[in-house]
C-alpha positions as CSV (number, residue, x, y, z in Angstrom):
1,M,0.0,0.0,0.0
2,D,1.5,3.3,-1.2
3,E,0.7,6.3,0.9
4,L,1.8,10.0,0.8
5,N,0.8,12.5,3.4
6,L,1.3,16.2,2.8
7,K,0.3,18.9,5.4
8,L,0.9,22.5,4.5
9,S,1.6,24.3,7.8
10,T,3.7,27.3,7.0
11,K,2.0,30.7,6.9
12,M,3.8,31.5,3.7
13,M,2.7,28.4,1.7
14,K,-0.9,28.8,2.9
15,G,-0.8,32.4,1.9
16,V,0.5,31.6,-1.6
17,I,-2.2,29.0,-2.1
18,A,-4.9,31.3,-0.7
19,K,-4.0,34.0,-3.2
20,L,-4.0,31.6,-6.1
21,L,-7.5,30.3,-5.1
22,S,-8.8,33.9,-4.7
23,K,-7.5,34.7,-8.2
24,I,-8.9,31.6,-9.8
25,I,-12.4,32.2,-8.2
26,S,-12.3,35.8,-9.3
27,D,-11.4,35.0,-12.9
28,K,-13.8,32.1,-13.3
29,L,-16.8,33.3,-11.3
30,G,-16.3,37.1,-11.4
31,C,-16.5,37.3,-7.5
32,K,-13.8,39.1,-5.5
33,L,-13.1,37.5,-2.2
34,N,-10.3,37.3,0.3
35,I,-9.4,33.7,1.3
36,R,-7.4,32.7,4.4
37,L,-6.4,29.0,4.6
38,E,-6.3,27.6,8.1
39,Q,-5.3,24.0,7.2
40,V,-4.5,22.0,4.0
41,D,-3.9,18.3,4.1
42,V,-3.4,16.0,1.1
43,V,-3.3,12.2,1.4
44,M,-2.7,9.9,-1.5
45,T,-3.3,6.2,-0.9
46,D,-3.1,3.7,-3.7
47,G,-3.6,6.3,-6.5
48,K,-6.6,8.0,-4.8
49,M,-6.3,11.6,-3.6
50,N,-8.0,13.1,-0.6
51,L,-7.8,16.9,-0.1
52,H,-9.0,18.4,3.2
53,T,-9.1,22.1,3.7
54,E,-10.3,24.6,6.3
55,L,-10.6,28.1,5.0
56,N,-12.2,31.5,5.7
57,A,-13.5,33.8,3.0
58,D,-14.4,37.5,3.3
59,M,-16.6,39.1,0.7
60,T,-19.3,41.7,0.4
61,T,-23.0,40.8,0.5
62,D,-23.3,41.7,-3.2
63,E,-20.3,39.4,-4.0
64,F,-21.9,36.6,-2.0
65,V,-25.2,36.9,-4.0
66,K,-23.2,37.0,-7.2
67,L,-21.3,33.8,-6.2
68,L,-24.5,32.0,-5.3
69,K,-26.1,33.0,-8.7
70,S,-23.0,31.8,-10.6
71,V,-23.3,28.3,-9.1
72,G,-27.1,28.1,-9.8
73,V,-28.5,29.0,-6.4
74,D,-31.0,31.8,-6.6
């Protein structure tokens, strides 16, 4: 059984990934938000990936409504 565990714990790495996620969401959905990652764990076992994240996102009410509409929730 092959297993790989990766836990991102440094503030710098979590910050880089959070900025990348914020940019992707902004470009794809047109919503501007500020993401802060609290925890990122990646586990790969026998070719299957499991990604666990804990994050906080700040946005305006208008941006939240826009986000909901972009994913089909009216």
